[in-house]
N, C-alpha and C positions, 0 to 999 in steps of 0.2 A: 357255454362258457362254462366251468362252474372251478371256483377257485379251487377245489382240487385236486381237478384235472392239470389245470395249466400255470398254477403257482409254484409250480419244485424247481422254478429255476431249467435251465440246459443241464444239468448235468447232476453236479453235488448238488445237497441238500443247504438250504438256507444258510441254517448256522454251521455245516460246513465252510462254505461259500463265502459267509461273510460275520462270523465271529473276529477274527483280525479288525474289523472294519468296526462294529458297535463298540469292541471294547476302546478302540480307541475314542470315538464317539463318547460312551459314559465315563471317560475321563476329564474328555474335554465338555458337558453339560456342569460334572463335580466342579472346578476347578474355571467355568465360563463366566461370565458376564449374568449371567440366571439369578443363581440363587448366592451366589456371597454378597454384595451388595447389601443385599437384606440380611441377609445372617445375621451381619457385624452389625451394623447400622441402628439398632437396640441398643446395643450396648456402651454405642457413646455418648447416650442420655447424660451418664450422672459428670463422664472425666471433662465432656466438653461443662457443661451447666456450671462444673466447678470450679472449670481455666476463664470463664469467659463469663458465666452468669447468664448465657444464650437462652431462652425457653425452649421446650419442648417442642412445640410450632419451631424454632427455627432451629433445630439439631436434626430435624425426623424429615423439613425440605429438602435435603440431596436426593432421599428415595423420589421423591416425588418431581424433580428439577432429571436425574437420572431417566427415571420412569418414562416422563411425557417426551421427552430426546429422543427415550433410545426405540421409542413405541413408531415415530415417526420416520425414527430410519430401516425400521424391519422391513418396511415393504424394498427397500432401496437394498440392501443387502439381501432380502430375496431376489428382486433380480438379479445383481450382479451374480448370485452362485447358479441363476437358473442360465445366463451368457452366456459364464468361464469356466461355471462348478463351483462345488461345495471345499473345495481343497484349498485353492489360495487364498478363499475371505474369508474359512473358517482360521487358516496357518496366521494369516496377517493380525487379523482380529485379536486375536489371545494373547502373540506379542503386544500389539498397542494397547492393549485392557492391561497386564501387566505391568507396562510401562508409566501409563495415568494413573493405575492403584497404588501405585508404590511412591508416586508422585504427591498423594494428600499428605507422604508425610514430612513433606515440606512447608505445610502452613504455618505464614512466621506466627511466632508466641508474641504479638502485639496486643492489648486488649480493647483493639480497634473495629467502626464497622466495617472497614479494609479487608481484617481479615477475614471479617464475616464471610464477605463478596468473591477473596481471594481464596475460603474452599468450594464458594460457592462455582465457581469457574470452574475447578477443577472436577468437580462431580457432571457439568458439563460433558467437557471433553471425553471421561469414560462413558454418557450416553450416545458419543458421537464414535465411535470409536469399537465400543463393544458389543456393538448388539453382534455382532460377526459370530463373537464363539456364545450364542444362543441355539438352542433349537432350532431358530430359522435357519441354520445350513447345519449342523448334524443331522438333523429329522427329516432332509430332504436322501442323503444319504442312507440313512437304512430304508426310510420308502422306495427308493430304488432295487435295494438288495432282499427286499423280501416284501413277498403278497399273503402268502397262505399264512404267516405264522405274523404279520405283520402285527398286529395287536400286543402280539408275548413284546416281540424284539424295541417295539415301541417302549413302551413297558420298563425293557431292562432298560434303555438309549437315556429312560427317563428319568429313571436311578438316582443319576447326577447332582442332583437337586436335594435329596435324600439322602444320601452319603452328606453333602456339603451341612446339613441339616447336623448331622451326629457329631461330629468334627470341626467344622467353622469356629460353634457358637463358645465350643472351649478353648481354641485355640485364643481369640478373642480376648476372652477372660482373663486367661493366660498371660499372653503379654500388653492388656492392658495394668495389667497387676506389677509386672517383670518388668518393661520397659516404657509403656504409657503405648494411652493412644495413638501417637503418629508411628511412633515401630511399629505398632501392629499393624498400621495400611502397607508396610514393605513387609510385613513376616507374609502378611495374605497373598501381596504379588508373588510370592515366591512358586504358589499354585500353580499359575497358570505357564510362569518364565520358564520350572524347571520340572516339571508334573506333567499338565496334559502336552506343553506344546514336543516336548520331543518323543514322544508315542505316537501321538499324529500328524509329524514330519515322517512315518519312519511308516507307519499301515493305513493312515488317512485317504477313500480315497470313494471316487465313487467305481460302480461296476463298467466292463470295459460291456458294450451290443452284446454280445456273445453272457454274458454273465448275468443280466438284467433276468426276472423271472416274466416268461411271455405274457400271466394276466395283465399286465402292463402297456407290453407292449402293441401295436397294428399289423395286419400277418407280413409286410416291412420291413418291420424292426424296427419304425418308429414308433416315441413314445407315445399316449393317446390323455384325453382330457381337455376343460373347457379351459380359455382363454378368458381373458382377466374381464374385458369384459362382456362376453359370455357370463362370465359370471354373478357381477354384479346387476345383473336386471334379473339372477337367479330369485328368490322368496329365501331358499334352501340359508343364504349367504350371509341374510339379512337375522335372521331366525338363532346362529349361530353368534352372530357379530350380537345382538342385544344381550343372548343366555351369558356368553364368554366373559361381560363386560358388569352386567348383576353382579355374577359368583366370584368374580374379577373382587371387585369395587367391595363385596360383604367380603370375601379374602383375607388381602391382601396388608389390608390396616390392622388388623387382629393379628393379623401374623408376624410381621415391623413392630407390633407393638406391644404383643406379644410379654415382652422383657416388665415393659415396664406396671401395663396391667396386674403382671402376678408382684410385682413392684409393693404395689397401692393395696394390693392383697397381705399384704407383710409376706410373702415369697420370696428372698435373697436371690441378689446372683444368682450364687454357685446354684442354691437348686433351681433357678429358672432356668440354667444353661442345661442342667436334668432334663427338665420337663421338654427344653426345645429340641433334644437327643430327642425323645418322646414324638414331638411332632415328625423328628426327622424318618421316625419305625413308622411311621403311620404314616407318610408318603416314599416310601419305600414297600410299605403293603400294596398301597392304592395302585403305584407304578403296578405293579407288578399282575394283582388279582386282578385289574378293572383291563390291563393288555389281552388279559387272557379270556377272561368272558368275554370281548369285544367280541377277537378269533372266532366264538362259540353262538354270541346270543345279538340281536339287531343292537343300537348302540341307546334306546331309547329306552331298553329295560333293563341296562343300565347304569346310566344315567342318572336316572333320576332317583334313585333311591341313595344312593351313591353323593351323590350331592346335596341333600339333605340331611347327610351327619353334622354339616357345621352347628345344623341350628341347633340343636343336642350342646357343643360346645357351650355359646352362646347361652345357653339358659345354666350353664354350669358357673358361666363367671357371671352372671349377674348375681349368683346367691352372697350372700352378706361377708359368709366366711369360708371361702374355700383353701380344703386340704392338699396338699403334697399331689396325692393319689388321684382327689378331684379332677385336681388342676392338669394331672398326666393323664387321663382316661379325653380330657374336651381336645387338650394337645395332640391325640392320635387321633379322634374323629375330624379336629381340621384336618391333619395331612394326608388321615386316607381321601377324604375331600378333593385336595390340591391335587393329588397324586394324578383321581380321575380327570379329573377335567386336564389337566396337563397333555395325557393322552390321551385326549378328544379330540383337541383344540390339532393335533396332529396326524391322528390317525380318520379325519370327519374332512379335511383337509383331501387327502389321499386317497379317500372315500367315494365321498360326495363331487369331487371335482376334479379327479385323476391327476398325472404324473406333471404333465405338460410343462407345464404354467405354476408348478408347486410353489414355487420360491416365491414367486410373488403372491399368492394366494391365503397364501398361511403368515409372507410380512404381515399384509392387510386384517389375518383377521388374530394374527397377534398383536397388532393396534388401541382396539378395546380393551385385551389382558393387557397392556402395558401404559394403557391411559389409567382406568379405570383403577390398576394395582396402585399408582404415582399418587393419583388425586387422593385412593382412598386411606392411604401411609398417611397424611396431614390429616383430615377430613377426622381421625378417629383422633388425630392429635390435640387437633384446632375443639374439639369437644370435649375431652379433657381440661384443655386448658378452661374453656369460657363457665364450663357448668362443677367443674372438681371428682366428675368421674364419668367413668364410660360408657356409661350405665340405656344411658338415648341410643348409642350410634350401638350399640351392640344389639337391643332391643327392635331395630330395624333392618337389623340384619339377618334376627329370625324368620324373618317373608322375604330378605331375599336372598337365602340361600334356595328356599319354598319354590321359586315363583321361577329364579334362573335355571332351575336342574328340569322343572313342568317345562319349558319355550321347548327340552331338547324330543320332548317327544312330539314335534311339530312336522320333523323334519320328512318323517317321509322311509318308502323305500331306497335302497342305495339305486344308485342308477345298472341295470346288465352290463349295459359298455361306454363307450367315450369313441370321438371321431380324432381320427389325429390332426392336428391342425400342422398346415404343411408346411406353412411360412417359418414360425417358430421354430419347429420339429430343425428344418433345414438347419437356422442357425446355430440347434443346439448342437447339432451335430460339426457344423465347421468349428464351432469352440471346442 
């Protein structure tokens, strides 16, 4: 049974049937808790230092707090999406994320340690409630609507992070300059609350059984795939886990600290925002091109060369003098690989483990991504505080990108088929 023979759905083509859901997912990813915190946190370094005298490590720490908590919540939200469907999980999480993000504007003005702890507590809340507005939920729905063109559809879905990188830094810089950093958080909260949430309310849903591609079902119409227990004894899961952790650990710190890295190289905030926009274009290109390639070639041939691109970025940033053009080129390579990795997590989870328990499995694979991303941001900042330069951590990252990409060559062929897991699928049908 081939993908071309079976993945066309049960009537209309995949994009004809699922484009509204896909568009709602793109807006959800764009305005959700995956890209927005990481795109704005780097621009809070200067205003928070000026107001409170906090160190870079203290100011970047919320990204670590958010990332760690979100990582451990990802399997929980994945289970909720498997059990109750992605629509209620995504909608409620978008609402809670917007409200909690706006609440950061309530940070006290007093320059005390209590203010710092209050600020951290708000980021704890964002991590607890926001993860349901990330690809953990949106990608499950897209995987259920698409099979033959799954790679391209996931690439389009995850373009949301590149779209955010195009405009969130510019909004952040403008809002901080005009209204201050507190009101910047309030402005950012309007994105999930007034853009993504209304559109998702109208259009976002899972397909009905008769709308699903046949290739993800058993003969009697039930979703097929490994259980979480079967997945956790499969060597492929651990190869993916380690690869994701290494690449995310090298990437996220460079991304979040990019404005500060560029500042050390003499590139100002406005120019840095433009560089971050180029990074967003790179993510955009990486999403679409990687997705299209995954529909045509085995993932190893796609993943390894693309995940090596950020090593070039690190070499550029290690140069004593970095021009705007060099910084933009490095940002593009970094963004392109980020687009590739995010595509791969969602794509490989579905192709190697099936869809019956996708939410839980994706959540488990999101954990190394979130944990490593969270720790990476603070490690980069700590190395800068201790050594006065990012050079040491950028040098280590060169090797990390190459090793992380090479690991995916060990995954082997995609499974030809899965057995339906009857008890879990019956629960899903009842839900």
